N, C-alpha and C positions, 0 to 999 in steps of 0.2 A: 374166124370161120374160114376154113380151108377149101377152096374150089379148084385148086389148080392141079393139072396133070401134066408133069413133065415142063412146068413152067407157064402153061397156057389155061386159060379159062375156058371151061368146056361145058355145054348142055348135054348132061348125060341122062336127061329124063325124057320120056316119051308118053303119048296118051295111053299106053299099056300099063303105066305106072299109077293109074288112078286108083285110089284106095290105100296108097303106101304113104308113108311119113317122107317128106322131101325137105331139102333146103334149096331155096333159090335167091339169085341175086339179079335184080332187074335194073335197067337204067331209068333214072328219074325222068319226070315230064321235062320236055325242052324249056318250058316257061319257068323252071325253077331256078334258072340261072346257070353258074358253072356245071360242068358234067358231075352228077351225083348218082350214088348207087343205093339201093334199098335191099336189105336181106330179110327174107321171111321164111319162118319154119312152122310147118304145120302137115295136115293131111291134105293130100291132092284129092279133092273131092270132084272136080269136074275138068275136062279139057274138051271144049267145044267151040267150033267156029273161030278159032284164033284166040281164045281167051281161057286162061286157067283160073279155077277157083281153088284157093287153098284155105282151109279152115284151121285156125290157131286152137291152141288149148283153151283159150278163154270162150271159144264160140264164135270169135269174130270171123267173118269171111272176107278174104282179100282178092280181088278181081285183078289179075295180071295180064296185060295184052303179051301174046307170044312172042310178037315183035321186039319186045322190050327186054327179054331175057338175054342175059350174057353169061350166066352160069347155073347149073342146077344138078342136083344128084339126089338118089334116094340115100336116107340115113336111117340107122336103127331106130327102133322104138325108144321112146324116152326112157331113160333108166329108173328103176324101181325106187320108190321114195324111201329113204331110210328111217324117216320119222314115223312113228306109229306102228300098229299091227300090219301084218301082212294082210292083203284084202284085195279081192277081185271086184271089178265093176258090177258084174251081174249079182253077186252075192250081196253087195251093198244096196243096190237098187231094190232087190226084192225084200231085204230088211226093212228098208225105209218104206216101201209100199204097205208092208204090214203095220207100220206104225201110224199110217193115216188111212185106215180102212174105210171104202165108200159104203153107202147103204145099199148100192146097187152096183153089179158088175157083169161084164158078159165078154167072152173071149171073141177075138177076131184073129184066127190063126194062133200065133204065139203072143200077140199083142193083148192087152186087157184094157177094156173100156170101163170107165169108173165114173159113178155119179154120187152126189150127196147134197142134192139140193143147192149146189152153188157154193157151199162152205168149203174153202181152201182148194186152189188148183191141183194140189197134191191128191186130192180125192175126186176131182172132177176134170180128169184128162186122161187121154189114152196113153198108157205105159207102153212105150214101143220098143219092147225087149223081143228080139227074135225077128221072125218071119210072120207077116200078117196072113200070109197064104193066098194073096192076091197080088196082081200088078200094083204099083205104088198108087197110081191115079184112082184106081178102083177102090183101093182100100181107104184112101182119104176121102173119098165120097162116102163109103159106109160110115166113116168117123162123123162127118158132118150130118148125115142123116140121123144117126143115134143120138146125137146131143140135140140137134133140132127137135126130135121127138119129145124131148124133155124140157124143152124151153131154156137150154143152156148154150152158152157159146161153146164152140168145138176147139179144144186145146189138145195138143200132143206134147208129151214130156220125153225129150231125149238128152242126150249127154254128149260132152266132148271131154278130152284131156287125159284119159287114160285108155290101157289097152282094153280092147272090146268096146268103147264107146262108139258113138254114131255121127260121127263127123259127116259121112256121106248123106245120111238121112237129113241132117240138120240143113245142109246145102240145098238139097232138093226140095225141102219145105220152102226155104226161102226163094227159090227160083220159082215156085208155084204161088207165090204171094202170101205164104203164111208169115206173119209177123212174130218175131221174137219178143215176147212182152216182159217176161222176168226171167233172169238168170241168178243162179245161187251156187255158192261153193259147198261142197260136202267136204267136211273136215273130220279127221279120225284122230285117236290118241290112245295110249294105253289107259285103262280105266283106274288102275290103283294111282297112278300120280295125280289124277283128277280128284280121287277121293282123299289124297293127302294135301290137298291145297290148304294154304294157311288162311283159314276162314272160320268165322263164328258159327259153326253149324248147330249149336245148341238153340239158336233162336228159330231154327227152322222146323215146321210141323209137316209131316207126311200123312197122306191119305190115299185111299183107293178111287176116290171120286172127287170131281170138282164141285165145291160147294157154291152157294151164291156168292159168298165174298170172293172167292177165287175167280169166278167169271167176271165179276165186276171189275178186276184188275186187267183181265185179258182184253187186248186192245184190238185184236184181229177181226171182232165183229161187233156191231152196236148192242142190240138186245138178243143174246144168243137164245135161238130155239131148241127144241128137244134134239134136232138133228146134229147141232152142233156138239151137244154133251155126248150123244152117241158116237160121233166121230172121234172126239177127245178121248173117250173112254174106251175105244176099240183098240185091240193089240194084244199080244200074248200075255203080258204082264205090265200093267200101267200105274205108274205112281204119280201123285201130284204133290208139290211142295209149296209152302207159303211161308212167308215172315211177316208176323203181325207188326202193325204201326199204332199210332195214337187212335186211329178211327177204326172203322168197322171193315174197311177194305185193306187187305195186306199191301205192304210196300213193295213186296217182291214174291213173285211166283215161278214155278218151273214145272215141267212135265217130263217123265222118263218113261219109255218103253223098253222093257227087258225081254230080248229075244235071242235064245241061245247064248253065244258068246258076246253078244252086242247090248250095250246100253245106249239107247238114242235119246238125245237131250232136245227138247223143243220147248216153246212157249216160255222161254225165260225173259221175264219182263220185270223191270224196276221202276217205281214211281219216280219221274224226272226230279223231284226235290230229294231224293235219297241216292241218287247215283253217285258213283265214285266212292262209295263206303264199303265196298266189298260184299255187297249183299248178292249179287248175281253168282259170285264165286262160292258163297256160302250155300245157296240153293243148288247150285251144280255139284258141289262137293257132298251134300248130304244125299242127294239122289244117287250120285256115284257109289257111295257106301253101301246104300241099299242094293243097288245092282250087282256089287261085289258079293253081297250075302246071297244072292240068289244064283251064283256061279257064273256071271259075266266076267270078261276079262278085257274087252274092247269097248271103246267109245266113239260114237259119231254124233255129228250135229249138221244142221244146214243153215246157212246164212246167206242173205242176198248179197250180191256182189256190190251194191252201192251203198250198203251199211258199214261205213269205215270204222265206226266206233266198235261196233260188235265184233268186227273182224280183227281187230287189234286186240281187244279183250281176249277172244277165243286163242289168238296167236299166243298171248301171254300165259294162257293156261296149258300150252303144249299141243293144241290141235293143228294139224298141218293139212293142207289142202290135198285131197285124194283126186277129185274131178269136179267137174262143173255140170249142172244140169239147166236146161232151158225149157220154158213153157212157149210152144208156139200156137198162136191163134189164128184160125181161119178168117181171111179176109172177106 
């Protein structure tokens, strides 16, 4: 990482660069032993009272004392990813929101408040796209009150890691005591290669509704109520996949929401006793083939950042990380 100008290290950033992508080098803590330096790249989300906050692509916020800076500069936005289809953050965020439709929603400026009796944070959080139309603290108070009226915890969904994401909002939420509870990667791929995966799709059955057996395999809820079925069945064009086993409960399931050029894959689950047999790939490929038939050409999915096995699986299928989203819970 090059910081020099005429052979000298220079701090070329100021508080006026808040909101820009920067690269900084700082001196390590004196107690760390010999003089060390640490480099940090991310969005400069705050510079107050001698402390810089830099939010990395992963959503991690790094606090850096101004006095420890030895170099810093504004850098261009991260280069566009070459893997997968061209996609903007806002387009993807809205497509994914339509795949997890709440039972109730209300606008707060350009934000959307969503509730579905608590089933999945994606349908029970404020989608913070655009301007809430109020000062932030007032908007957050409105979010808290709206969810409190419904007996639900207040969540805000915001993203990092791509052009147009909300690093500054994420940092502001953390400063105000909102806790980042869950983070997930949004991965994208071309749809045709997913449909062409070497997998036994002949074993997969597709349907328009999740039957009782499908719901028994679904591990996100205990005993699913009607609201769970309504959320799962909501979306522009929804398909459910299952692979039969020896018992009544399928050994593998999946869900796909077709929305324009996008096919979104969710709820891919496999009985632990049948893993590493290609069943997840078979379910995904069968759903992708159906999405292609409906005119889609691109694929997306969401996977929590701590699910290493699933992340490795989707990487092997050709899905590349586009951005990360986070659910912040009011303290």
